[in-house]
C-alpha positions in Angstrom: 23.3 -32.2 -35.1 24.8 -30.4 -37.7 21.2 -28.7 -38.5 20.7 -27.8 -34.6 23.6 -25.6 -34.7 22.4 -24.1 -38.4 18.8 -23.2 -36.0 20.9 -21.8 -33.5 23.2 -19.3 -36.0 19.5 -18.0 -36.9 20.4 -18.9 -40.1 17.6 -18.1 -42.8 18.2 -21.4 -45.0 20.0 -24.3 -44.7 23.6 -24.5 -44.8 25.7 -26.4 -46.4 27.0 -29.8 -44.7 30.9 -28.5 -45.0 29.9 -24.7 -43.4 27.8 -26.3 -40.6 30.9 -28.6 -39.6 32.9 -25.6 -39.7 30.7 -23.8 -37.4 30.8 -26.8 -35.1 34.6 -27.0 -34.8 34.8 -23.5 -33.9 32.4 -23.6 -31.3 34.4 -26.9 -29.9 37.8 -25.0 -30.2 36.6 -21.5 -28.0 35.0 -23.9 -25.6 38.6 -26.3 -24.9 40.5 -22.9 -25.7 38.2 -21.0 -23.3 40.4 -18.8 -20.4 38.5 -19.7 -17.3 40.6 -17.1 -15.2 39.7 -14.5 -17.5 36.1 -15.1 -17.0 36.5 -14.8 -13.3 37.9 -11.6 -13.3 35.5 -10.4 -15.7 33.0 -11.6 -13.1 34.9 -10.3 -10.3 35.1 -6.9 -11.8 31.2 -6.9 -12.4 30.3 -8.1 -8.9 32.4 -5.7 -7.3 30.9 -2.3 -9.9 27.3 -3.9 -8.7 28.5 -3.5 -5.6 29.8 -0.5 -5.6 26.8 1.3 -7.6 24.5 -0.8 -4.4 26.3 1.2 -2.0 26.3 4.3 -3.6 22.5 4.0 -4.3 22.1 3.1 -0.2 24.1 6.4 0.5 21.9 8.5 -1.9 18.7 7.2 -0.6 19.9 7.5 3.0 21.6 11.0 2.5 17.9 11.7 0.3 16.0 10.7 3.4 17.7 13.2 5.7 17.3 15.7 3.5 13.7 14.9 3.0 13.3 15.2 6.4 14.8 18.4 6.7 12.8 20.1 4.5 10.2 19.2 6.0 11.1 20.9 9.5 12.4 24.0 8.1 8.3 24.1 6.2 7.0 23.6 9.8 8.9 25.9 10.9 8.0 28.2 8.3 4.2 27.5 8.3 4.3 28.3 12.2 6.3 31.3 12.2 3.8 32.2 9.1 0.7 31.2 11.6 -0.6 28.7 8.7 -3.7 26.7 9.7 -3.0 23.6 10.8 -5.1 21.4 8.8 -3.2 22.8 5.7 -0.1 22.4 7.5 -0.9 18.6 7.9 -2.0 18.5 4.5 1.2 19.8 2.8 3.4 18.1 5.1 1.7 14.8 4.0 1.7 16.0 0.0 5.5 17.2 0.1 6.6 14.0 2.2 5.0 11.6 -0.7 6.3 14.1 -3.7 9.5 13.9 -2.6 9.8 10.4 -1.0 8.8 9.1 -5.3 11.7 11.5 -6.2 13.8 10.3 -4.2 13.2 6.1 -4.9 13.4 7.6 -9.1 16.8 8.7 -8.4 17.6 5.4 -6.7 16.9 3.5 -9.3 18.4 5.2 -11.9 21.5 4.9 -9.8 21.0 1.2 -9.9 20.8 1.3 -13.7 17.2 0.6 -14.6 16.0 2.9 -17.6 14.0 5.6 -15.9 12.4 6.3 -18.4 11.1 3.2 -19.4 9.7 2.9 -15.6 8.2 6.1 -15.8 6.5 5.0 -18.7 5.4 1.8 -17.2 4.6 3.7 -14.1 1.9 6.0 -15.5 0.5 3.6 -17.5 -0.1 1.9 -14.6 -1.1 4.7 -12.3 -3.9 4.7 -14.8 -5.0 1.6 -14.8 -5.1 2.0 -10.7 -6.6 5.0 -11.0 -9.6 4.2 -13.0 -10.0 0.8 -10.4 -9.5 3.3 -7.2 -11.9 6.3 -8.3 -13.1 6.7 -5.0 -9.2 7.5 -3.7 -8.8 10.5 -6.2 -11.7 11.4 -5.3 -11.2 11.4 -1.3 -7.9 13.2 -2.7 -10.0 16.0 -4.2 -12.6 15.8 -1.5 -9.2 16.8 0.8 -8.2 20.1 -1.2 -11.9 20.8 -1.1 -12.2 20.6 2.8 -8.9 22.8 3.2 -10.1 25.9 0.6 -13.7 25.9 2.0 -12.6 25.0 5.5 -16.1 23.8 7.3 -13.8 22.4 9.8 -10.0 22.7 11.7 -7.9 20.9 13.6 -9.2 20.7 17.2 -12.6 21.7 16.3 -15.5 19.2 17.6 -17.3 18.5 14.7 -20.2 15.5 13.6 -20.7 13.8 10.5 -21.4 10.2 8.6 -22.9 9.1 12.0 -19.7 10.0 13.8 -18.8 12.6 16.6 -15.5 13.7 17.8 -12.3 16.2 18.0 -11.0 16.6 14.3 -7.0 15.3 15.0 -5.6 15.3 11.5 -6.4 16.2 7.7 -5.2 13.8 5.7 -4.5 13.6 2.3 -7.3 10.9 2.0 -8.9 10.8 5.3 -10.1 12.7 8.1 -9.1 11.7 11.6 -11.7 11.9 14.4 -10.7 11.1 18.5 -14.1 10.3 20.2 -14.6 11.6 23.7 -14.4 7.7 24.6 -11.0 8.1 23.1 -11.5 6.1 19.7 -10.0 6.8 16.7 -11.9 7.4 14.1 -11.4 7.8 9.5 -13.7 9.5 7.9 -12.7 9.1 3.7 -12.7 13.0 2.4 -14.7 12.7 -0.4 -17.7 11.3 2.2 -17.0 13.7 4.6 -16.9 16.6 1.9 -20.2 16.2 0.4 -21.7 15.5 3.7 -23.8 17.6 6.5 -21.2 18.9 8.8 -22.3 20.0 12.3 -19.2 22.0 13.4 -19.8 22.2 17.4 -16.9 24.9 17.5 -17.3 27.9 15.7 -19.4 30.0 18.0 -17.5 30.9 21.2 -21.4 30.5 23.0 -23.3 27.8 23.0 -27.3 26.9 23.6 -27.6 23.8 26.4 -31.2 22.5 26.8 -33.1 19.9 29.3 -36.6 18.5 28.9 -37.4 17.9 32.2 -40.7 16.5 33.2 -43.2 16.9 35.8 -46.0 15.4 36.9 -49.9 16.5 36.0 -50.8 18.3 39.1 -47.8 19.3 40.0 -47.4 23.5 40.2 -45.6 24.9 37.1 -44.9 28.1 38.6 -43.2 26.8 41.6 -41.2 24.1 39.4 -40.4 27.2 37.1 -38.6 29.6 40.3 -37.1 26.3 41.7 -35.1 25.6 38.5 -34.3 29.1 37.4 -32.8 29.3 41.3 -31.1 26.1 40.6 -29.8 27.6 37.4 -28.8 31.0 39.3 -26.3 29.5 41.5 -24.1 28.0 38.4 -21.6 31.1 37.5 -21.0 29.6 34.1 -24.4 30.7 32.8 -25.1 33.5 31.4 -27.3 36.2 33.3 -27.5 37.4 29.1 -29.6 36.0 27.4 -31.7 34.8 30.5 -32.2 31.4 31.6 -35.9 30.6 30.3 -38.4 28.1 31.5 -41.7 27.5 29.1 -44.1 24.3 29.1 -43.0 22.4 26.0 -45.8 19.6 25.9 -48.6 18.1 27.5 -47.2 14.5 27.3 -49.4 11.1 27.8 -47.8 11.4 31.5 -46.3 14.2 32.3 -46.4 17.9 31.6 -42.9 18.3 29.6 -40.7 21.9 30.3 -37.7 23.3 28.5 -35.1 24.6 30.3 -32.9 27.5 27.6 -29.5 28.8 29.2 -26.1 30.1 27.4 -23.1 29.5 28.9 -18.9 29.0 26.8 -18.9 26.3 24.3 -16.1 24.9 26.2 -18.3 24.8 30.0 -21.0 23.0 27.4 -21.3 19.6 29.0 -20.0 20.1 32.4 -23.6 22.4 33.0 -25.5 20.0 31.0 -25.0 17.0 33.3 -23.8 18.9 36.9 -27.4 20.7 36.3 -29.3 17.8 34.7 -28.5 16.1 38.0 -29.0 18.8 39.9 -32.6 18.6 38.8 -33.4 15.6 40.1 -31.9 15.8 43.6 -33.8 19.1 44.2 -36.9 19.6 42.5 -38.5 16.9 44.8 -37.6 19.2 47.7 -40.1 21.8 46.3 -42.5 19.3 46.2 -42.4 18.3 42.0 -42.7 14.7 40.9 -41.1 12.9 38.4 -43.9 10.6 36.5 -43.5 6.9 35.7 -45.2 6.4 31.9 -48.9 5.2 33.5 -52.1 4.1 31.5 -55.7 4.3 33.6 -57.7 1.4 32.3 -61.3 1.6 33.0 -63.3 -1.9 33.5 -67.3 -1.3 32.5 -69.3 -4.3 34.1 -72.0 -4.8 32.0 
């Protein structure tokens, strides 16, 4: 027993038996004479102080969130007045929101009594480790910065990239959000799209519409050309200059393929394409033009 208390006092050497007994007597006396009311008062005082710190931290958090939202609204208004690009506006909004949120969290943690310096050191080490593990995420962030600087597309543009096509809805910190024509939301990593081939269909005001119309062998190409041009002449959305053209593009196995090209507004592209495609199908047979089916001639030789 004496050795136990000696070790509890962290004595480097074994103490004499008389000194061990004196220490044991002092310990017993402290326990017997303990003032529980004083202990309870001390615990109550500490609990009240902890609750006060928690209340102050919560107040700082909610007030800070209100201030951050207010700052973001002011920045959005300033961007709107200065006609800042929508893509850059969205990216800056997300970045500033994340930075201010991290600062607010650090202030709240410091208010609770946590050593922020040590926390920052731990956070930096963790960030380095996570950054090495998630190097792709950093590349996506860098890709987002490149997209905003080079501006291959903007919010509202219709693009095709990485096998996906749709309207750019938002450029976020790590990904680009596009909305397809059937209202699907696609998230493409910024690093992948920044280094990919991008078809941007919204940069020009005008766009060419192409059709391939197959007619049967033996049909009059001039009659087909005249019929197609008359159909296009009725569409006021089709430009007269450059004028529509109809050419023979290929002599295929079962058909003569005509390529039809016209110019129209970018916004009218799909309407012009689909509506005239239907008109070709309905009206060309009225002019004696036939649409051939794939066919094969088989010759049987008798011996």
